[in-house]
C-alpha positions as CSV (number, residue, x, y, z in Angstrom):
1,M,-22.9,15.9,38.9
2,P,-19.5,16.5,37.1
3,A,-18.8,14.8,33.8
4,S,-15.9,12.9,35.5
5,A,-18.5,11.0,37.5
6,V,-19.3,8.8,34.5
7,K,-19.0,5.2,35.8
8,R,-15.9,3.5,34.6
9,T,-15.3,-0.2,34.9
10,S,-11.8,-0.8,36.2
11,V,-11.7,-4.5,37.1
12,D,-10.0,-7.2,35.0
13,F,-11.2,-7.1,31.4
14,A,-11.7,-10.8,31.3
15,D,-14.1,-10.6,34.3
16,V,-15.9,-7.7,32.7
17,T,-16.4,-9.5,29.4
18,A,-17.5,-12.7,31.1
19,G,-20.1,-10.7,33.1
20,I,-21.4,-9.0,30.0
21,A,-21.6,-12.3,28.1
22,E,-23.6,-13.8,30.9
23,R,-26.0,-10.9,30.9
24,L,-26.5,-11.2,27.2
25,K,-27.2,-15.0,27.6
26,S,-29.7,-14.3,30.3
27,G,-31.5,-11.6,28.3
28,T,-30.9,-8.8,30.8
29,L,-28.6,-7.1,28.3
30,L,-29.5,-6.5,24.6
31,P,-27.0,-5.6,21.9
32,F,-27.1,-2.0,20.6
33,L,-24.8,-1.8,17.6
34,G,-23.3,1.3,16.0
35,P,-21.3,1.9,12.8
36,G,-18.1,1.0,14.7
37,V,-19.2,-2.6,14.6
38,T,-19.5,-2.4,10.8
39,A,-16.0,-1.0,10.7
40,L,-14.7,-4.3,12.2
41,S,-15.6,-6.0,8.9
42,E,-13.5,-5.9,5.7
43,T,-15.7,-3.6,3.8
44,T,-15.7,-0.6,1.5
45,V,-18.9,1.0,2.6
46,P,-18.8,4.1,4.8
47,T,-18.4,3.1,8.5
48,S,-18.9,6.4,10.3
49,H,-21.1,9.4,9.9
50,E,-18.1,11.4,8.9
51,A,-17.2,8.8,6.2
52,L,-20.7,8.9,4.9
53,A,-20.6,12.7,4.7
54,A,-17.3,12.5,2.7
55,W,-18.9,9.9,0.4
56,L,-21.9,12.1,-0.4
57,G,-19.6,15.0,-0.8
58,S,-17.5,13.1,-3.4
59,R,-20.7,12.6,-5.5
60,V,-22.2,16.1,-5.2
61,A,-20.7,19.5,-4.9
62,L,-21.9,20.6,-1.5
63,P,-22.0,24.1,-0.1
64,R,-19.7,24.8,2.8
65,R,-22.4,24.5,5.4
66,A,-23.2,20.9,4.4
67,R,-19.6,19.6,4.1
68,G,-18.6,17.1,6.7
69,N,-22.1,16.6,8.1
70,C,-24.0,13.7,6.6
71,W,-27.4,14.9,7.6
72,A,-26.9,18.4,6.2
73,A,-25.4,16.9,3.0
74,A,-28.3,14.6,2.6
75,Q,-30.7,17.5,3.1
76,Y,-29.0,19.5,0.4
77,I,-29.2,16.6,-2.0
78,E,-32.9,16.0,-1.2
79,S,-33.7,19.7,-1.6
80,F,-31.8,20.4,-4.8
81,R,-31.7,17.0,-6.5
82,H,-34.9,15.3,-5.3
83,R,-35.5,12.6,-2.6
84,V,-35.3,9.8,-5.2
85,T,-31.7,10.9,-6.0
86,L,-30.8,10.8,-2.3
87,D,-32.2,7.4,-1.8
88,R,-30.4,6.1,-4.9
89,M,-27.1,7.6,-3.7
90,M,-27.5,6.0,-0.2
91,A,-28.3,2.6,-1.9
92,D,-25.1,3.0,-3.9
93,A,-23.1,3.9,-0.8
94,F,-24.1,0.7,0.9
95,A,-24.5,-1.5,-2.2
96,H,-21.4,-3.7,-1.4
97,P,-22.5,-6.5,1.0
98,V,-20.8,-6.3,4.4
99,P,-19.5,-9.7,5.6
100,P,-20.7,-10.5,9.1
101,T,-18.0,-10.3,11.7
102,P,-17.5,-13.0,14.3
103,L,-19.5,-10.8,16.7
104,H,-22.5,-10.6,14.3
105,Q,-22.4,-14.4,13.9
106,A,-22.2,-14.9,17.7
107,I,-25.2,-12.7,18.2
108,A,-27.1,-14.7,15.5
109,R,-26.3,-17.9,17.3
110,L,-27.4,-16.4,20.6
111,A,-30.7,-15.1,19.1
112,P,-31.6,-12.5,21.7
113,A,-35.0,-11.0,22.0
114,M,-33.9,-7.9,20.2
115,V,-30.8,-6.4,18.6
116,V,-30.8,-2.7,17.8
117,D,-28.5,-2.0,14.8
118,T,-28.2,1.6,14.0
119,W,-26.1,1.6,10.8
120,Y,-27.4,1.1,7.2
121,D,-25.6,-2.1,6.2
122,A,-27.1,-5.6,6.3
123,A,-24.3,-7.6,7.9
124,L,-26.6,-8.6,10.8
125,R,-29.3,-9.8,8.5
126,S,-26.7,-11.9,6.6
127,A,-25.6,-13.4,10.0
128,F,-29.1,-14.5,10.7
129,A,-29.7,-15.9,7.2
130,G,-29.5,-19.5,8.4
131,R,-32.4,-19.0,10.9
132,S,-36.1,-18.7,10.3
133,D,-37.2,-17.4,13.7
134,W,-36.5,-13.7,13.3
135,G,-37.5,-10.6,11.4
136,E,-36.7,-7.0,11.1
137,I,-38.3,-3.6,11.6
138,Q,-36.8,-0.6,9.8
139,A,-37.6,3.1,10.0
140,A,-39.1,4.5,6.9
141,S,-38.7,8.0,5.7
142,R,-42.0,9.9,5.6
143,A,-40.3,12.2,3.1
144,A,-40.3,9.3,0.5
145,P,-43.1,9.7,-2.1
146,G,-46.3,8.2,-0.9
147,E,-44.9,7.1,2.5
148,N,-46.9,7.8,5.6
149,R,-45.6,5.1,8.0
150,W,-42.9,5.4,10.6
151,Y,-41.5,2.0,10.0
152,R,-41.8,-1.2,7.9
153,A,-41.5,-4.8,8.9
154,Y,-39.9,-7.7,7.0
155,D,-39.8,-11.4,7.7
156,C,-36.6,-13.5,7.5
157,T,-37.1,-13.9,3.7
158,G,-37.1,-10.1,3.2
159,T,-40.9,-10.1,2.5
160,E,-42.7,-7.1,3.8
161,C,-45.3,-8.1,6.5
162,A,-47.5,-6.5,9.1
163,P,-45.6,-5.2,12.2
164,A,-47.8,-7.4,14.4
165,M,-46.1,-10.5,12.9
166,A,-43.1,-9.6,15.1
167,D,-45.0,-11.1,18.1
168,G,-44.1,-14.5,16.7
169,W,-40.4,-13.9,16.2
170,R,-37.8,-15.0,18.6
171,T,-35.4,-12.2,17.6
172,L,-36.3,-8.7,16.3
173,I,-33.6,-6.8,14.5
174,Y,-34.5,-3.2,14.9
175,K,-33.0,-0.7,12.4
176,P,-34.1,2.7,13.7
177,H,-32.4,4.6,10.9
178,G,-33.3,2.2,8.1
179,C,-31.2,-0.2,6.1
180,V,-30.1,-0.8,2.5
181,T,-31.7,-4.3,2.5
182,P,-34.2,-5.4,1.4
183,F,-35.8,-2.2,0.0
184,S,-33.5,0.7,0.8
185,N,-35.3,2.5,3.6
186,F,-33.2,5.4,4.9
187,L,-33.5,8.1,7.6
188,I,-30.7,10.4,6.7
189,S,-31.8,14.0,5.9
190,D,-32.5,16.8,8.3
191,A,-36.1,16.7,7.2
192,D,-36.3,13.0,8.1
193,Y,-35.2,13.7,11.6
194,V,-37.3,16.8,12.1
195,E,-40.4,14.7,11.3
196,V,-39.4,11.9,13.7
197,L,-38.1,14.1,16.5
198,T,-41.4,15.9,16.7
199,E,-43.1,12.7,17.8
200,I,-40.3,10.6,19.4
201,D,-40.8,12.0,22.9
202,I,-44.2,10.3,23.0
203,Q,-42.7,7.2,21.4
204,T,-44.9,7.2,18.4
205,P,-42.1,6.3,15.9
206,I,-41.0,3.4,18.0
207,P,-42.7,0.0,17.3
208,D,-44.7,-1.5,20.0
209,T,-42.7,-4.7,19.9
210,V,-39.5,-2.7,20.7
211,K,-41.2,-1.2,23.7
212,T,-42.2,-4.7,24.9
213,R,-38.8,-6.4,24.3
214,R,-36.8,-3.7,26.0
215,A,-38.7,-4.0,29.3
216,G,-36.5,-5.6,32.0
217,S,-33.3,-5.4,29.9
218,G,-30.4,-2.9,29.6
219,F,-28.5,-2.2,26.4
220,L,-24.9,-3.0,25.5
221,F,-23.7,-0.1,23.3
222,L,-21.0,-1.2,20.9
223,G,-19.4,0.9,18.2
224,C,-21.7,3.9,19.1
225,R,-20.8,7.5,19.6
226,F,-23.2,10.2,20.8
227,H,-21.6,13.4,19.6
228,D,-24.7,14.5,17.8
229,Q,-28.0,15.5,19.4
230,S,-30.1,13.3,17.2
231,L,-28.0,10.2,18.0
232,R,-28.4,10.9,21.7
233,T,-32.1,11.5,21.3
234,Y,-32.6,8.2,19.5
235,A,-30.6,6.2,22.0
236,R,-32.4,7.9,24.9
237,Q,-35.8,7.2,23.5
238,I,-35.0,3.6,22.6
239,A,-33.6,3.0,26.1
240,K,-36.6,4.7,27.7
241,R,-38.5,2.5,30.1
242,S,-36.0,-0.3,29.6
243,G,-34.6,-2.3,32.5
244,G,-31.5,-0.1,32.9
245,G,-28.0,-1.4,33.7
246,H,-26.6,-0.2,30.4
247,V,-23.0,-0.8,29.4
248,V,-21.0,1.3,26.9
249,V,-17.8,-0.1,25.4
250,I,-15.8,2.9,24.1
251,D,-12.2,3.9,23.4
252,G,-10.9,7.4,23.0
253,E,-12.0,10.6,24.6
254,L,-15.6,11.5,25.2
255,S,-17.0,14.9,24.5
256,R,-18.7,16.8,27.3
257,N,-22.1,16.1,25.7
258,E,-21.3,12.4,25.6
259,E,-20.2,12.4,29.2
260,R,-23.4,14.1,30.3
261,F,-25.5,11.7,28.2
262,L,-23.9,8.6,29.7
263,L,-24.5,10.0,33.1
264,E,-28.1,10.5,32.2
265,L,-28.3,6.8,31.1
266,D,-26.5,5.8,34.3
267,A,-24.4,3.6,32.0
268,S,-21.2,1.8,33.0
269,V,-18.3,2.7,30.7
270,V,-15.8,0.0,29.7
271,R,-12.7,1.6,28.3
272,R,-11.6,-0.9,25.7
273,D,-10.8,-1.0,22.0
274,L,-13.8,-2.4,20.2
275,A,-11.9,-4.9,18.1
276,G,-10.4,-6.7,21.0
277,F,-13.5,-6.6,23.1
278,A,-15.7,-7.8,20.2
279,A,-13.4,-10.7,19.5
280,E,-13.4,-11.8,23.1
281,L,-17.1,-11.4,23.5
282,A,-17.8,-13.4,20.4
283,E,-15.8,-16.3,21.8
284,R,-17.7,-16.2,25.1
285,L,-21.1,-16.3,23.4
């Protein structure tokens, strides 16, 4: 199938947004947030993989092969400066709290069964702070000293708990690449992803509660790009065995790999600037 066959929604934007809002309310669509959503906030933290690569490069003199690529930059720092140094630098990069946007706040009011949040900031956790019926599961780097788990779970107070506790939460915030809060868990280096990608096809690194909560629902991808193979692999495996009917809101040109990936997902593509769409969606939720 040619790349141009990616499904494009061409009806009135108000109708599209209203339909998406209704699916979110009914639970047949779950939010899947990328760094572009963080970029809607007034913040100084990096809000793209490219910006994170530049931030790391401003702190460490990187070889040419690692410049402009946050995963390669992180691997260089881990290899030549130590993992602890990399984790400290990532914590510094995301130390400034990111204010929740109206969309974050609307999602918290809605309290869906699950929100996948793929960036490292804690804006969504802040939006949920007034509730007590949620918790978070974050990926953990097995490269960290003494770490042998794929992920860690935290209740709404930020206290670590058993992942099985998630069965009692109304909402799960799933951070598949980690988060700065509460304890700076980060998947960022090439070594982190090599470890995970060897197992992700059989779903081992994905928590059981994620597998349960995705059943019967599709994902609404907001602020996400899929220009890197690891990003596509993660999205593919998280969406695996879900209910389908995925929607991607995106502006700008898609790469051929992105086009192919969205065809594989059988996703409907809404061509809309994220800021305008997010503002309208927040009002409808």
